[in-house]
C-alpha positions as CSV (number, residue, x, y, z in Angstrom):
1,M,101.4,132.1,105.3
2,A,101.9,131.9,109.7
3,L,100.0,134.9,110.2
4,A,97.0,133.2,108.1
5,V,97.1,130.0,110.1
6,A,97.6,131.8,113.4
7,K,94.7,133.8,112.6
8,H,92.6,130.3,111.9
9,I,93.9,128.9,115.1
10,E,92.6,132.0,117.2
11,I,89.1,132.3,115.2
12,K,88.3,129.0,115.2
13,G,89.7,127.5,118.3
14,N,88.7,130.6,120.1
15,I,92.0,130.8,121.8
16,S,95.0,133.1,121.7
17,I,98.0,131.8,119.7
18,R,100.3,132.3,122.7
19,S,97.5,130.0,124.8
20,F,98.0,127.4,122.1
21,I,101.6,127.4,121.8
22,T,102.1,127.2,125.9
23,Q,99.9,124.5,125.9
24,G,101.5,122.4,122.4
25,K,104.6,122.7,124.1
26,A,103.5,120.7,127.0
27,V,103.3,117.6,125.0
28,T,107.1,116.2,125.1
29,D,108.8,113.3,124.0
30,A,112.0,111.5,125.3
31,R,114.0,108.5,123.9
32,M,115.7,106.7,126.2
33,L,118.3,103.8,125.2
34,N,118.9,100.7,127.0
35,K,122.8,100.0,126.7
36,I,122.4,96.1,127.4
37,S,119.8,95.3,125.2
38,K,120.3,98.4,122.7
39,E,116.6,99.2,122.6
40,I,115.2,102.7,122.3
41,I,112.4,103.5,124.2
42,K,110.0,106.0,123.5
43,L,108.3,108.1,126.3
44,R,105.3,110.8,125.5
45,T,103.5,112.9,127.7
46,E,99.6,112.5,127.5
47,V,98.0,115.2,125.5
48,P,95.7,117.3,127.5
49,Q,92.5,117.1,127.2
50,T,91.6,121.0,126.3
51,L,94.1,120.8,123.7
52,T,92.6,117.9,122.0
53,Q,89.0,119.9,121.8
54,I,90.9,122.7,120.6
55,L,92.5,120.6,117.6
56,Q,89.0,119.1,117.2
57,K,87.7,122.6,116.5
58,I,90.4,123.3,114.3
59,T,90.3,120.5,112.3
60,R,86.7,120.1,112.2
61,P,85.5,119.9,108.1
62,H,83.3,122.5,106.7
């Protein structure tokens, strides 16, 4: 199943699976706890424009 998904990403996205995974790992999350107010703050890096374009190619309807 994973091989089929990887091939789909490579063919539809016109990008190698290694490059896709590297770009996907660039999107990270962080949670910080404010000890005074006990509030959790969530932070996320911006999704790169190239990754957004690749995801649009992959998820485009038939």
